[in-house]
C-alpha positions in Angstrom: -43.6 -3.5 56.3 -45.1 -6.8 57.3 -48.3 -6.7 59.4 -50.2 -9.4 61.2 -53.7 -8.1 61.8 -56.3 -10.7 62.2 -59.3 -11.1 59.8 -61.5 -9.9 62.6 -59.4 -6.8 63.1 -59.5 -6.0 59.4 -63.3 -5.9 59.5 -62.9 -2.4 61.1 -62.5 0.1 58.3 -60.0 2.3 60.2 -57.8 -0.7 61.0 -58.0 -2.0 57.4 -56.9 1.5 56.2 -54.0 1.6 58.6 -53.0 -1.8 57.6 -52.6 -0.7 54.0 -50.7 2.4 55.1 -48.3 0.3 57.3 -47.6 -2.1 54.4 -46.4 0.7 52.2 -43.6 1.6 54.6 -40.2 0.2 53.6 -38.2 1.5 56.6 -36.0 3.7 54.4 -35.8 6.5 57.0 -36.0 9.3 54.5 -38.7 10.8 56.7 -36.3 11.3 59.6 -34.3 13.9 57.6 -37.3 16.3 57.4 -39.0 15.6 60.7 -38.8 18.6 63.0 -39.2 16.7 66.2 -36.5 14.2 65.3 -34.2 17.1 64.5 -34.9 18.8 67.8 -35.0 15.7 70.1 -32.8 13.2 68.2 -34.9 10.3 69.3 -35.9 7.7 66.7 -39.2 7.3 68.4 -39.9 11.0 67.7 -39.6 10.4 64.0 -42.3 9.2 61.6 -40.6 5.8 61.3 -40.4 5.4 65.0 -44.0 6.4 65.5 -45.1 4.0 62.8 -43.5 1.1 64.7 -45.2 2.2 67.9 -48.6 2.6 66.2 -48.3 -0.7 64.5 -47.5 -2.5 67.7 -50.4 -0.8 69.6 -53.0 -1.4 66.9 -51.9 -4.9 65.9 -52.0 -6.2 69.5 -55.2 -4.4 70.4 -53.5 -3.2 73.5 -54.1 -0.2 75.8 -51.8 2.6 74.8 -48.8 2.9 77.2 -47.6 6.3 78.4 -44.4 6.1 76.2 -46.4 5.5 73.0 -48.8 8.3 73.9 -45.9 10.7 74.6 -44.3 10.1 71.2 -47.6 10.3 69.3 -48.5 13.5 71.2 -45.2 15.0 70.1 -46.0 14.6 66.4 -46.8 18.0 64.9 -48.7 16.6 61.9 -46.6 18.9 59.8 -46.7 16.1 57.1 -43.2 16.9 55.9 -42.6 13.2 56.0 -45.3 12.7 53.4 -43.6 15.1 51.0 -40.3 13.2 51.5 -41.5 9.6 51.5 -40.6 7.8 48.3 -43.2 5.0 49.0 -46.2 7.3 49.4 -46.9 6.3 53.1 -50.1 8.2 54.0 -48.8 9.1 57.5 -51.6 11.6 58.1 -54.4 9.0 58.2 -52.3 6.7 60.2 -51.4 9.1 63.0 -55.0 10.4 63.1 -56.2 6.8 63.6 -53.7 6.4 66.4 -54.9 9.6 68.1 -58.5 8.4 67.9 -57.5 5.0 69.4 -55.5 6.7 72.2 -58.5 9.0 73.0 -60.8 6.0 73.3 -58.4 3.6 75.2 -56.1 5.7 77.3 -56.8 7.7 80.5 -54.7 10.8 80.6 -53.7 12.6 83.7 -56.4 14.8 85.1 -54.7 18.0 84.1 -54.1 16.8 80.5 -57.8 15.8 80.3 -58.9 19.2 81.6 -56.6 21.1 79.2 -57.7 19.2 76.2 -61.4 19.6 77.1 -61.0 23.3 77.6 -59.3 23.7 74.3 -61.9 21.7 72.5 -64.7 23.7 74.0 -63.2 27.1 73.4 -61.0 27.4 70.3 -63.6 26.2 67.8 -66.2 28.8 69.0 -65.2 32.4 68.1 -67.2 34.2 70.9 -66.0 31.8 73.6 -62.5 32.2 72.3 -62.9 36.0 72.5 -63.9 35.8 76.1 -61.0 33.5 76.8 -58.6 36.0 75.1 -59.9 38.8 77.2 -59.2 36.8 80.3 -55.8 35.8 79.1 -55.0 39.4 78.4 -55.7 40.3 82.0 -53.6 37.3 83.2 -50.7 37.9 80.8 -48.6 40.0 83.3 -48.7 37.0 85.7 -47.7 34.4 83.1 -44.3 33.7 84.7 -46.0 32.8 88.0 -47.9 30.0 86.4 -46.6 26.5 87.5 -47.6 24.8 84.3 -45.6 25.6 81.2 -48.7 25.1 79.1 -50.7 27.7 81.0 -47.8 30.1 80.6 -47.8 29.4 76.9 -51.5 30.2 76.6 -51.1 33.5 78.4 -48.0 34.5 76.4 -49.6 33.7 73.1 -52.7 35.8 73.7 -52.6 38.9 71.5 -52.1 42.3 73.1 -55.3 43.6 71.4 -58.4 41.7 70.4 -59.8 42.8 67.0 -63.4 44.0 66.8 -66.0 41.6 65.5 -66.3 41.8 61.7 -69.8 41.8 60.4 -68.5 40.4 57.1 -68.3 37.1 58.8 -72.1 37.0 59.1 -74.0 34.9 56.6 -74.5 37.0 53.5 -73.5 37.3 49.8 -71.0 39.8 48.4 -71.6 40.9 44.8 -68.6 41.0 42.4 -67.1 44.4 41.7 -66.0 43.4 38.2 -67.4 41.0 35.5 -68.5 37.8 37.4 -66.1 34.9 36.9 -66.9 32.6 39.8 -69.3 32.0 42.6 -67.5 30.8 45.7 -68.2 30.1 49.4 -65.7 31.5 51.8 -64.7 29.4 54.8 -64.5 32.1 57.6 -63.3 29.6 60.2 -63.3 29.8 64.0 -60.1 30.8 65.8 -59.2 33.2 62.9 -62.5 35.1 63.5 -61.4 35.9 67.0 -57.6 36.4 66.4 -57.5 38.4 63.2 -60.6 39.7 61.4 -58.5 41.5 58.8 -57.8 38.3 56.8 -61.4 37.4 55.9 -62.2 41.1 55.2 -59.2 41.3 52.8 -60.1 38.0 51.2 -63.7 39.2 50.4 -62.4 42.6 49.1 -59.8 40.9 46.8 -62.1 38.2 45.5 -65.0 40.5 44.7 -62.6 43.0 43.1 -61.4 40.2 40.8 -64.9 39.1 39.8 -66.1 36.6 42.4 -69.5 36.4 44.0 -68.6 35.5 47.6 -71.0 33.6 49.8 -70.7 33.3 53.6 -72.9 30.3 54.3 -75.3 30.1 57.2 -74.4 27.2 59.5 -70.7 26.9 58.5 -68.1 27.2 61.2 -65.1 25.3 62.5 -63.7 22.8 60.0 -63.2 20.2 62.7 -59.4 20.1 62.6 -58.7 21.2 66.1 -60.7 18.4 67.7 -59.8 15.9 64.9 -56.1 16.1 65.8 -57.0 15.5 69.4 -58.7 12.2 68.5 -62.1 13.6 69.4 -63.8 12.1 66.3 -67.5 12.7 67.2 -66.8 16.4 67.8 -64.7 16.9 64.7 -67.3 15.1 62.5 -70.1 17.1 64.0 -68.4 20.4 63.0 -67.4 19.1 59.6 -70.9 17.7 58.9 -72.4 21.1 59.7 -70.1 22.7 57.1 -70.9 20.1 54.5 -74.7 20.6 54.9 -74.3 24.4 54.9 -72.3 24.5 51.7 -74.3 21.8 49.9 -77.4 24.1 50.2 -75.5 26.5 47.9 -74.1 23.7 45.7 -77.7 22.5 45.1 -79.0 26.0 44.9 -77.2 28.6 42.7 -74.1 26.4 42.6 -70.5 26.9 43.7 -67.3 26.9 41.8 -65.2 26.6 44.9 -65.1 26.5 48.7 -62.4 29.0 49.4 -60.2 28.5 52.5 -57.7 31.1 53.6 -56.4 29.1 56.6 -54.3 26.3 55.2 -54.8 24.0 58.2 -58.5 24.1 57.6 -57.9 23.5 53.9 -56.0 20.3 54.5 -58.8 19.0 56.7 -61.7 20.0 54.4 -59.9 18.4 51.4 -59.9 15.2 53.4 -63.7 15.3 54.2 -64.2 12.5 51.6 -62.0 10.2 53.6 -63.4 11.3 57.0 -67.0 10.5 56.0 -66.3 7.4 53.9 -69.0 4.8 54.5 -71.5 7.3 56.1 -74.7 8.9 54.9 -72.7 12.1 54.2 -70.1 10.3 52.0 -71.3 11.6 48.7 -71.7 15.2 49.8 -68.4 15.1 51.7 -66.6 14.1 48.6 -68.3 16.9 46.6 -67.2 19.5 49.1 -63.7 18.1 49.3 -63.5 18.4 45.5 -64.6 22.0 45.6 -62.2 23.0 48.4 -59.5 25.3 47.3 -56.9 27.4 49.1 -57.3 31.0 48.3 -54.1 31.0 46.3 -55.5 28.3 44.0 -58.5 30.5 43.3 -56.4 33.6 42.7 -54.2 31.8 40.2 -57.4 30.9 38.3 -58.6 34.5 38.3 -55.4 35.7 36.5 -54.5 38.7 38.6 -52.9 41.3 36.3 -49.1 42.0 36.9 -48.2 45.1 38.9 -45.0 47.2 38.8 -42.2 46.5 41.2 -43.1 47.5 44.8 -39.6 47.9 46.3 -40.6 45.7 49.2 -39.0 42.5 50.4 -41.4 39.8 51.5 -40.1 36.8 53.4 -42.6 34.0 52.6 -43.2 31.4 55.3 -44.7 28.2 53.8 -47.2 26.8 56.2 -46.8 23.0 56.6 -50.5 22.4 55.9 -50.1 24.3 52.6 -46.8 22.9 51.3 -47.0 19.4 52.7 -50.7 18.8 53.5 -52.1 20.3 50.2 -48.9 20.2 48.2 -49.3 23.9 47.2 -45.7 25.2 47.0 -45.4 27.9 44.3 -48.8 29.7 44.0 -48.5 32.1 46.9 -44.9 33.1 45.9 -46.0 33.4 42.2 -48.9 35.7 43.2 -46.7 37.9 45.4 -44.0 38.3 42.7 -46.7 39.0 40.1 -47.9 41.8 42.4 -44.5 43.3 42.3 -43.0 42.1 45.6 -39.5 40.8 46.0 -40.0 37.4 47.6 -37.4 35.6 49.6 -37.5 32.3 51.4 -35.7 31.3 54.7 -33.3 28.4 55.0 -35.0 25.1 55.7 -38.3 26.5 54.5 -39.8 23.0 54.6 -39.5 22.8 58.4 -42.4 23.6 60.8 -42.6 26.8 62.8 -44.0 24.8 65.8 -47.6 26.2 65.8 -49.4 23.1 64.4 -52.9 23.9 65.6 -52.8 23.5 69.4 -49.3 22.0 69.5 -47.7 25.3 70.7 -50.1 25.2 73.7 -49.7 21.5 74.5 -46.0 21.0 73.7 -44.6 24.5 74.4 -41.0 23.5 75.0 -40.6 21.8 71.6 -42.7 24.5 69.9 -40.5 27.3 71.2 -37.4 25.7 69.8 -39.0 25.4 66.4 -40.4 29.0 66.6 -37.0 30.5 67.5 -35.3 28.7 64.6 -38.0 29.7 62.1 -37.9 33.4 63.2 -34.0 33.4 63.0 -34.1 32.1 59.4 -36.8 34.4 58.3 -35.2 37.6 59.8 -31.8 36.5 58.3 -33.3 37.6 55.0 -33.8 41.2 56.2 -37.4 41.4 55.0 -39.7 44.4 55.3 -42.6 42.0 56.1 -43.3 38.3 56.6 -46.2 36.7 54.7 -47.9 33.4 55.5 -51.1 31.6 54.6 -52.2 30.3 58.0 -53.3 32.1 61.1 -51.6 29.7 63.5 -48.2 30.3 61.8 -48.9 34.1 61.9 -49.6 34.0 65.7 -46.6 31.8 66.4 -44.0 33.7 64.3 -45.6 37.1 65.2 -45.0 36.5 68.9 -41.3 36.7 68.4 -40.6 38.4 65.0 -39.3 42.0 64.9 -41.0 42.7 61.5 -44.7 42.7 60.7 -46.3 39.4 59.7 -49.4 39.5 57.5 -51.5 37.0 55.5 -50.5 36.7 51.8 -54.1 37.9 50.9 -53.6 41.1 52.8 -50.6 42.1 50.7 -52.4 41.2 47.5 -55.5 43.1 48.6 -53.3 46.1 49.4 -51.4 46.0 46.1 -54.7 45.9 44.1 -56.5 48.8 45.9 -57.3 47.6 49.4 -56.3 49.4 52.7 -52.9 49.2 54.3 -52.6 45.9 56.3 -53.1 46.9 60.0 -50.0 45.0 61.0 -47.9 47.9 59.5 -47.4 51.0 61.5 -49.5 53.7 60.0 -46.9 56.4 59.7 -44.9 58.3 57.1 -42.4 55.5 56.9 -44.9 52.9 55.8 -44.2 51.7 52.3 -46.6 52.8 49.5 -47.8 50.6 46.6 -49.5 51.5 43.3 -53.2 51.1 43.2 -54.7 49.0 40.4 -57.5 50.8 38.7 
């Protein structure tokens, strides 16, 4: 793609980076075949290629974003399926993130949009605030249909029926390995996940220590910054990310770390991009170090060589989170681990397509999100599974709000298969399937 940025414009590092990305696009349109919003809406401007044209025109002309451009950029899920498909290697993720930051700085949204985005940015990244918000949403849930705004209805409907108790395992501490020590890792405990589902971190710690990991929960680490990053709120996202980098580098420079383990794939995609986010800043070197240590929990478990287990007589429908399969290009590890643990793993049709969660997307674009959710649930349940497994809390909440079978994190099943407790998502009764315990 030909671009016409001026030399003065190219002095800005973000614009120079976007210029390089734009120039790699050859207009082939392969991205449209795998773009969820294009499939749902059928509008070229709601495809990556269409958005690239809009972003190019906006940035190249240094113009204030118009409502139409903002609408189509806002509709992007950042599922990154286009990046898996693109034969030219267009780094769409960095381009759309730059566009969002530019829009945030140069466009005045309607007052209700501004309020909603401010509320989400001030609540979701903070677990205790989020817990209080969930408690309020639980009280308001019976009145969801009376809400005039579809986004408010979506917030109330997505609130879980029960709020899990606070897990003390999320407090800064170190967990000793239960077997011969193989690795020393820091666990990213996250933000929203700590309020929505405390079983995932608990299961991760049990599983990693059982397999020979010393697990550190670092003081000062929190939200990865993804939630505000994808809203274009760069200062807030960099503040959260910077705190993580400093917290984990204390351990890197102390007793050392073999990995920073992430069990929420959306966070993993962002943390692995810290090197880009902090390029040219005082934290550049440390950010690159942390990005290099960042690993999805499935990557770590593959390295730990989990021993094979007998067949479990349980069918698991595996949902591949977009941030894992497209953002991190991890496609086989979770399925390999589940099969190695004795589970029968099946995949839905169009497994490359997004479920519609996408961070805060299901709250800000509820109509499109619902269409994607309904399709994803249909294709998963068409496989007649006993359980659905996923590697991202957002996907679990999205799919779990409509699925008729339990949905659990992949780590919960692996923890159970190797001696951990029954995942709470299963009903604790005589019909609950049993699995062998690894001794």
